[in-house]
KEKE-3310 file (N, C-alpha, C; in steps of 0.2 Angstrom, whole numbers, plus 5000, padded with zeros to 4 digits):
npx = (4972:4979:4970:4969:4982:4982:4973:4980:4990:4983:4980:4993:4998:4994:5002:5014:5014:5007:4992:4979:4970:4962:4949:4931:4924:4933:4936:4924:4921:4929:4931:4927:4941:4946:4947:4961:4976:4990:5006:5019:5036:5045:5061:5073:5089:5107:5121:5129:5121:5116:5104:5101:5094:5093:5106:5110:5102:5108:5120:5117:5111:5122:5131:5123:5123:5137:5139:5133:5120:5103:5094:5082:5079:5074:5064:5071:5063:5057:5067:5070:5060:5063:5066:5059:5044:5028:5018:5001:4989:4973:4960:4943:4928:4924:4930:4944:4959:4972:4985:4998:5011:5023:5038:5048:5061:5056:5053:5048:5046:5047:5047:5043:5052:5062:5074:5091:5094:5083:5083:5088:5078:5071:5059:5047:5040:5025:5018:5008:4996:4979:4970:4954:4943:4928:4913:4905:4912:4927:4939:4951:4963:4973:4987:4995:4989:4975:4966:4952:4947:4934:4929:4921:4919:4933:4932:4940:4948:4941:4939:4948:4961:4964:4981:4992:5003:5019:5030:5029:5029:5042:5050:5048:5056:5072:5086:5081:5080:5070:5058:5061:5055:5049:5046:5038:5034:5027:5019:5018:5029:5034:5050:5058:5072:5082:5094:5103:5103:5092:5079:5063:5049:5034:5018:5012:5001:4988:4981:4969:4960:4962:4975:4990:5006:5015:5030:5033:5043:5057:5057:5048:5040:5027:5025:5026:5014:5004:4987:4983:4993:5004:5018:5030:5043:5057:5072:5081:5094:5111:5124:5120:5109:5094:5079:5071:5060:5051:5041:5031:5020:5008:4992:4980:4964:4961:4953:4952:4953:4941:4938:4950:4952:4945:4947)
npy = (5045:5041:5032:5022:5017:5012:5002:4993:4990:4983:4971:4966:4955:4944:4942:4940:4929:4930:4932:4931:4918:4907:4908:4913:4907:4906:4920:4925:4922:4928:4938:4955:4966:4971:4989:4996:5005:5012:5020:5026:5030:5033:5034:5042:5036:5038:5030:5029:5029:5040:5054:5062:5074:5081:5084:5091:5103:5108:5111:5121:5131:5134:5140:5151:5159:5161:5169:5181:5183:5188:5176:5164:5151:5134:5126:5116:5104:5104:5102:5088:5082:5083:5074:5063:5052:5052:5039:5035:5024:5018:5007:5002:4996:4992:5002:5010:5019:5028:5039:5048:5058:5068:5076:5090:5101:5118:5134:5150:5160:5153:5150:5162:5171:5176:5186:5181:5182:5178:5164:5160:5160:5148:5135:5122:5110:5102:5087:5074:5062:5058:5044:5036:5023:5015:5004:5010:5020:5027:5039:5051:5063:5076:5082:5093:5101:5101:5095:5085:5068:5056:5040:5024:5011:5001:4985:4974:4977:4974:4961:4950:4937:4923:4922:4909:4895:4900:4893:4888:4900:4905:4897:4902:4912:4913:4909:4916:4914:4905:4914:4924:4925:4940:4955:4971:4986:4980:4970:4955:4950:4944:4942:4945:4941:4946:4939:4949:4956:4964:4969:4966:4967:4959:4961:4948:4945:4947:4937:4931:4940:4943:4948:4947:4938:4934:4932:4947:4950:4962:4976:4991:5006:5003:4990:4994:5002:4994:4989:4977:4970:4973:4982:4983:4986:4990:4989:4993:4985:4988:5000:5007:5019:5020:5014:5016:5010:5013:5010:5020:5020:5008:5001:4989:4985:4996:5011:5026:5043:5043:5053:5057:5048:5053:5061)
npz = (4824:4835:4841:4832:4833:4846:4845:4836:4845:4854:4847:4845:4852:4846:4835:4842:4850:4862:4872:4861:4854:4859:4856:4855:4865:4876:4878:4882:4895:4904:4918:4923:4927:4944:4949:4941:4942:4934:4934:4925:4920:4905:4898:4887:4883:4881:4873:4884:4894:4898:4899:4885:4881:4893:4896:4885:4887:4899:4894:4884:4893:4901:4891:4888:4900:4901:4890:4895:4892:4895:4904:4905:4914:4915:4929:4941:4943:4931:4922:4925:4918:4905:4890:4893:4895:4902:4906:4909:4915:4916:4922:4924:4927:4914:4907:4899:4899:4893:4895:4888:4891:4884:4885:4881:4876:4873:4866:4871:4860:4849:4831:4828:4822:4831:4841:4843:4857:4863:4863:4874:4883:4891:4889:4894:4884:4881:4874:4866:4870:4875:4878:4877:4881:4880:4880:4870:4863:4857:4861:4857:4862:4857:4866:4863:4854:4857:4849:4846:4844:4839:4839:4833:4846:4850:4849:4852:4863:4874:4875:4881:4884:4895:4901:4896:4899:4899:4894:4881:4874:4876:4868:4855:4853:4848:4858:4869:4886:4899:4908:4922:4939:4947:4956:4955:4962:4972:4965:4956:4943:4927:4921:4906:4896:4883:4871:4869:4880:4882:4893:4900:4911:4914:4920:4930:4937:4932:4925:4926:4922:4909:4906:4898:4901:4892:4881:4873:4864:4860:4870:4866:4861:4856:4862:4875:4877:4876:4880:4886:4891:4903:4905:4917:4921:4911:4900:4887:4877:4883:4879:4868:4860:4869:4878:4893:4906:4920:4934:4943:4951:4956:4957:4962:4963:4971:4974:4963:4957:4945:4936:4931:4921:4910:4895)
capx = (4978:4981:4965:4971:4988:4980:4970:4985:4994:4979:4981:5000:5000:4992:5008:5020:5014:5003:4985:4974:4970:4958:4942:4926:4922:4938:4936:4918:4921:4934:4928:4931:4946:4945:4951:4968:4980:4997:5009:5026:5040:5049:5066:5078:5096:5112:5125:5133:5116:5114:5098:5105:5091:5094:5113:5110:5099:5112:5126:5115:5110:5129:5133:5119:5126:5144:5139:5130:5113:5098:5092:5076:5080:5069:5065:5074:5058:5055:5073:5070:5055:5066:5068:5055:5037:5024:5012:4996:4984:4967:4955:4938:4921:4923:4933:4951:4962:4980:4988:5005:5014:5030:5041:5054:5063:5053:5055:5041:5045:5048:5044:5041:5058:5064:5081:5095:5094:5077:5084:5090:5072:5069:5052:5045:5035:5021:5014:5006:4989:4975:4965:4949:4939:4922:4909:4901:4916:4934:4941:4958:4964:4980:4988:4998:4984:4969:4961:4948:4944:4930:4927:4917:4923:4938:4929:4945:4950:4936:4939:4955:4961:4968:4987:4993:5010:5024:5035:5029:5031:5049:5053:5047:5061:5078:5091:5078:5079:5063:5057:5062:5049:5051:5041:5039:5029:5023:5016:5022:5030:5039:5055:5061:5079:5084:5101:5107:5103:5086:5075:5056:5045:5027:5013:5009:4995:4981:4979:4962:4957:4964:4981:4995:5013:5019:5035:5032:5049:5061:5053:5048:5034:5021:5024:5024:5008:4998:4982:4981:4999:5007:5025:5031:5050:5060:5078:5084:5101:5115:5129:5117:5103:5089:5073:5071:5054:5051:5035:5031:5014:5004:4987:4975:4958:4960:4949:4955:4948:4939:4937:4956:4952:4942:4951)
capy = (5041:5037:5027:5016:5014:5008:4996:4989:4987:4978:4965:4964:4949:4938:4940:4939:4923:4931:4934:4928:4911:4902:4908:4917:4904:4908:4927:4928:4920:4932:4943:4962:4967:4977:4995:4996:5011:5011:5026:5024:5034:5031:5039:5040:5036:5038:5024:5030:5028:5047:5057:5067:5080:5085:5086:5096:5109:5111:5114:5128:5135:5137:5144:5158:5162:5163:5175:5186:5185:5187:5169:5161:5144:5129:5124:5109:5099:5104:5099:5081:5079:5083:5067:5058:5052:5049:5034:5033:5019:5017:5002:5002:4995:4992:5008:5009:5025:5029:5046:5049:5065:5069:5082:5092:5108:5122:5141:5154:5163:5148:5150:5169:5175:5179:5187:5176:5182:5174:5157:5158:5159:5141:5133:5115:5109:5096:5085:5067:5060:5055:5040:5034:5018:5011:5000:5014:5025:5028:5046:5053:5070:5078:5086:5099:5105:5101:5092:5079:5063:5051:5034:5019:5007:4996:4979:4969:4979:4972:4954:4947:4930:4922:4920:4902:4893:4904:4889:4888:4907:4906:4894:4906:4918:4909:4912:4919:4909:4905:4920:4924:4928:4946:4959:4978:4990:4975:4966:4950:4951:4939:4946:4941:4944:4944:4937:4955:4960:4968:4966:4968:4963:4960:4960:4941:4944:4948:4932:4929:4946:4943:4951:4942:4940:4930:4936:4951:4953:4967:4982:4997:5010:5000:4985:4997:5005:4989:4989:4971:4967:4978:4981:4986:4988:4988:4992:4990:4983:4993:5002:5010:5023:5015:5016:5013:5011:5012:5011:5025:5018:5002:4999:4984:4985:5002:5017:5032:5048:5041:5059:5058:5044:5056:5066)
capz = (4823:4841:4843:4828:4836:4852:4842:4834:4851:4858:4843:4844:4855:4841:4831:4846:4854:4868:4872:4858:4851:4862:4853:4858:4871:4881:4880:4885:4902:4908:4922:4923:4933:4949:4947:4940:4940:4933:4932:4923:4916:4900:4897:4882:4886:4875:4874:4890:4899:4901:4896:4881:4881:4899:4896:4880:4890:4903:4890:4882:4898:4903:4886:4888:4905:4900:4885:4898:4889:4900:4904:4908:4915:4918:4935:4941:4942:4924:4919:4926:4913:4898:4887:4897:4894:4908:4904:4915:4913:4921:4919:4929:4925:4907:4903:4899:4897:4893:4894:4887:4891:4881:4887:4877:4877:4869:4867:4870:4854:4843:4825:4827:4820:4837:4841:4846:4864:4866:4863:4881:4887:4890:4891:4894:4879:4882:4868:4868:4869:4880:4874:4882:4877:4883:4875:4866:4859:4858:4861:4858:4862:4856:4871:4861:4850:4860:4845:4849:4839:4842:4834:4836:4851:4848:4853:4854:4869:4879:4874:4882:4885:4901:4898:4898:4901:4895:4892:4874:4871:4876:4862:4849:4852:4849:4863:4875:4892:4902:4912:4930:4943:4950:4958:4954:4965:4976:4961:4953:4936:4924:4918:4900:4895:4876:4870:4869:4886:4883:4899:4902:4916:4913:4926:4929:4942:4929:4920:4926:4919:4902:4905:4896:4902:4887:4878:4867:4861:4863:4872:4862:4863:4855:4867:4882:4877:4876:4885:4889:4893:4906:4906:4924:4920:4905:4899:4881:4878:4885:4874:4862:4862:4872:4882:4900:4909:4927:4937:4949:4956:4953:4962:4959:4968:4975:4970:4961:4954:4939:4932:4928:4915:4904:4891)
cpx = (4980:4977:4967:4977:4987:4977:4975:4989:4989:4979:4988:5001:4998:4998:5014:5019:5011:4996:4981:4975:4966:4951:4938:4924:4926:4937:4930:4917:4925:4930:4931:4935:4943:4948:4958:4971:4987:5001:5017:5029:5045:5055:5071:5085:5101:5116:5129:5128:5114:5108:5101:5101:5092:5101:5114:5107:5104:5118:5124:5114:5117:5132:5130:5122:5133:5144:5136:5123:5108:5095:5086:5077:5074:5070:5068:5069:5056:5061:5073:5065:5058:5068:5064:5047:5034:5018:5008:4991:4979:4963:4950:4931:4920:4925:4940:4953:4969:4982:4995:5007:5021:5032:5048:5055:5060:5056:5049:5040:5047:5044:5041:5047:5061:5072:5085:5095:5088:5078:5087:5084:5069:5062:5051:5039:5031:5018:5012:4999:4985:4969:4960:4944:4934:4918:4905:4906:4923:4936:4948:4959:4971:4982:4992:4993:4977:4964:4958:4945:4940:4928:4923:4922:4928:4936:4934:4948:4947:4935:4946:4955:4966:4975:4989:5000:5014:5030:5035:5031:5039:5053:5052:5052:5068:5083:5088:5077:5072:5063:5059:5056:5052:5045:5043:5033:5024:5019:5020:5023:5035:5044:5058:5067:5081:5092:5106:5107:5097:5082:5068:5053:5038:5023:5010:5003:4988:4979:4972:4957:4959:4971:4986:5002:5018:5024:5033:5037:5053:5056:5054:5041:5028:5020:5022:5017:5002:4993:4980:4987:5004:5014:5027:5038:5053:5067:5080:5091:5106:5120:5126:5111:5097:5084:5073:5064:5054:5044:5035:5025:5010:4999:4982:4970:4957:4957:4954:4950:4947:4938:4944:4956:4950:4946:4948)
cpy = (5037:5032:5021:5013:5010:5002:4991:4986:4982:4971:4962:4957:4943:4936:4938:4933:4924:4932:4930:4921:4906:4902:4912:4914:4906:4915:4929:4926:4924:4938:4950:4962:4972:4983:4994:5003:5010:5018:5025:5030:5031:5036:5037:5041:5035:5031:5024:5029:5035:5050:5063:5074:5085:5088:5091:5103:5112:5114:5121:5133:5138:5141:5151:5162:5165:5169:5181:5188:5183:5180:5168:5154:5140:5128:5117:5103:5098:5100:5091:5078:5079:5076:5061:5058:5049:5045:5033:5029:5018:5011:5001:5001:4995:4998:5007:5016:5025:5036:5046:5056:5065:5076:5084:5099:5113:5129:5145:5158:5159:5149:5157:5174:5179:5180:5182:5176:5178:5167:5155:5159:5152:5140:5125:5114:5102:5094:5078:5066:5057:5051:5037:5029:5015:5007:5004:5019:5024:5035:5047:5060:5072:5083:5092:5104:5106:5097:5086:5075:5058:5046:5029:5015:5002:4989:4975:4971:4976:4964:4951:4940:4928:4919:4913:4901:4897:4900:4889:4895:4908:4903:4897:4911:4914:4913:4915:4913:4910:4911:4919:4928:4934:4949:4967:4981:4985:4970:4961:4951:4945:4943:4942:4945:4942:4942:4943:4959:4964:4965:4969:4964:4964:4957:4953:4940:4945:4943:4931:4934:4947:4947:4946:4944:4936:4935:4940:4953:4958:4973:4988:5000:5007:4994:4988:5000:5000:4990:4983:4967:4973:4977:4986:4989:4986:4992:4989:4989:4989:4995:5005:5015:5018:5018:5013:5015:5009:5013:5015:5023:5013:5000:4994:4984:4991:5007:5022:5037:5046:5047:5060:5053:5048:5061:5073)
cpz = (4829:4843:4839:4830:4842:4850:4840:4840:4854:4854:4843:4847:4851:4837:4835:4851:4861:4867:4868:4856:4853:4860:4858:4865:4877:4884:4884:4892:4906:4912:4922:4928:4938:4946:4946:4938:4940:4931:4931:4919:4911:4898:4892:4885:4880:4877:4880:4896:4902:4897:4892:4881:4887:4899:4891:4883:4894:4900:4887:4887:4900:4898:4886:4894:4904:4895:4888:4895:4895:4899:4908:4909:4916:4925:4936:4941:4935:4920:4919:4921:4906:4896:4890:4894:4901:4905:4910:4912:4918:4918:4925:4925:4918:4903:4904:4896:4897:4891:4893:4886:4889:4882:4883:4878:4872:4870:4866:4864:4848:4837:4824:4825:4826:4837:4845:4854:4867:4866:4870:4886:4886:4892:4890:4889:4880:4875:4870:4867:4875:4877:4879:4878:4882:4878:4870:4861:4861:4857:4861:4858:4862:4861:4869:4858:4853:4855:4848:4843:4842:4837:4837:4841:4847:4852:4855:4861:4875:4879:4875:4883:4891:4898:4900:4900:4896:4892:4884:4871:4871:4870:4856:4848:4854:4853:4869:4880:4895:4907:4919:4933:4947:4953:4957:4958:4969:4972:4957:4945:4933:4919:4912:4898:4888:4876:4871:4875:4887:4889:4899:4907:4915:4919:4925:4934:4939:4925:4920:4923:4912:4901:4903:4899:4898:4884:4872:4863:4864:4865:4868:4864:4862:4860:4873:4882:4876:4881:4888:4891:4896:4908:4912:4924:4914:4904:4892:4882:4879:4879:4868:4864:4864:4876:4888:4903:4916:4929:4943:4954:4952:4958:4958:4965:4972:4971:4968:4958:4947:4934:4928:4921:4909:4901:4891)
residu = (UNK:UNK:UNK:UNK:UNK:UNK:UNK:UNK:UNK:UNK:UNK:UNK:UNK:UNK:UNK:UNK:UNK:UNK:UNK:UNK:UNK:UNK:UNK:UNK:UNK:UNK:UNK:UNK:UNK:UNK:UNK:UNK:UNK:UNK:UNK:UNK:UNK:UNK:UNK:UNK:UNK:UNK:UNK:UNK:UNK:UNK:UNK:UNK:UNK:UNK:UNK:UNK:UNK:UNK:UNK:UNK:UNK:UNK:UNK:UNK:UNK:UNK:UNK:UNK:UNK:UNK:UNK:UNK:UNK:UNK:UNK:UNK:UNK:UNK:UNK:UNK:UNK:UNK:UNK:UNK:UNK:UNK:UNK:UNK:UNK:UNK:UNK:UNK:UNK:UNK:UNK:UNK:UNK:UNK:UNK:UNK:UNK:UNK:UNK:UNK:UNK:UNK:UNK:UNK:UNK:UNK:UNK:UNK:UNK:UNK:UNK:UNK:UNK:UNK:UNK:UNK:UNK:UNK:UNK:UNK:UNK:UNK:UNK:UNK:UNK:UNK:UNK:UNK:UNK:UNK:UNK:UNK:UNK:UNK:UNK:UNK:UNK:UNK:UNK:UNK:UNK:UNK:UNK:UNK:UNK:UNK:UNK:UNK:UNK:UNK:UNK:UNK:UNK:UNK:UNK:UNK:UNK:UNK:UNK:UNK:UNK:UNK:UNK:UNK:UNK:UNK:UNK:UNK:UNK:UNK:UNK:UNK:UNK:UNK:UNK:UNK:UNK:UNK:UNK:UNK:UNK:UNK:UNK:UNK:UNK:UNK:UNK:UNK:UNK:UNK:UNK:UNK:UNK:UNK:UNK:UNK:UNK:UNK:UNK:UNK:UNK:UNK:UNK:UNK:UNK:UNK:UNK:UNK:UNK:UNK:UNK:UNK:UNK:UNK:UNK:UNK:UNK:UNK:UNK:UNK:UNK:UNK:UNK:UNK:UNK:UNK:UNK:UNK:UNK:UNK:UNK:UNK:UNK:UNK:UNK:UNK:UNK:UNK:UNK:UNK:UNK:UNK:UNK:UNK:UNK:UNK:UNK:UNK:UNK:UNK:UNK:UNK:UNK:UNK:UNK:UNK:UNK:UNK:UNK:UNK:UNK:UNK:UNK)
# end
């Protein structure tokens, strides 16, 4: 399922005014990029800009302590992971990988008819996927169950198109102004802002390697997980439940441990 989802993400630029459209002759001439590594965090926020899962955990922890129940709290570093996802992207030598780690509050005795007291034994639950693609195969591993799926390669992932003038792209979205030039983690990006205040900044330094910085529309998880259009920062419109993306690290042309790419 995750492999199919990534295939859809790779093709999403066709519908949104980015990426494809110049034909096989244009895509065949694109050189392979140098090694690329991107580490991002996505966080769910409520209408007040707070992380509701972290706030909810602290309330339940306080209730347990006030009730005098034996409590097993999370470590502070674990608390900061609640309500977040870590997205790691690698590209090197015709291989691409995306690892998505989703963190939420769990319980060691969950689903076992545990006594109420055990509900104060908190644990951090990991789910998500690790997807790997090369010219011969596509592999997806479920991080929660360990299940592994292998499929034929997604050929479209290795046939990009050099992004063109974004002036045309901006006219396809009524009310969107032309993008502003910005930088994130020392890399150039184009920041698009919707009429409602949604913002996202797309890496603009990879056009010659087939990465698009055209307007993909309002940021969501499908947009953010694209393998050919790298979102470096994003914030959905304020005043409602929203997603925020920040870049922790982004390197181009630097070596990394390629074993981490493999699921």
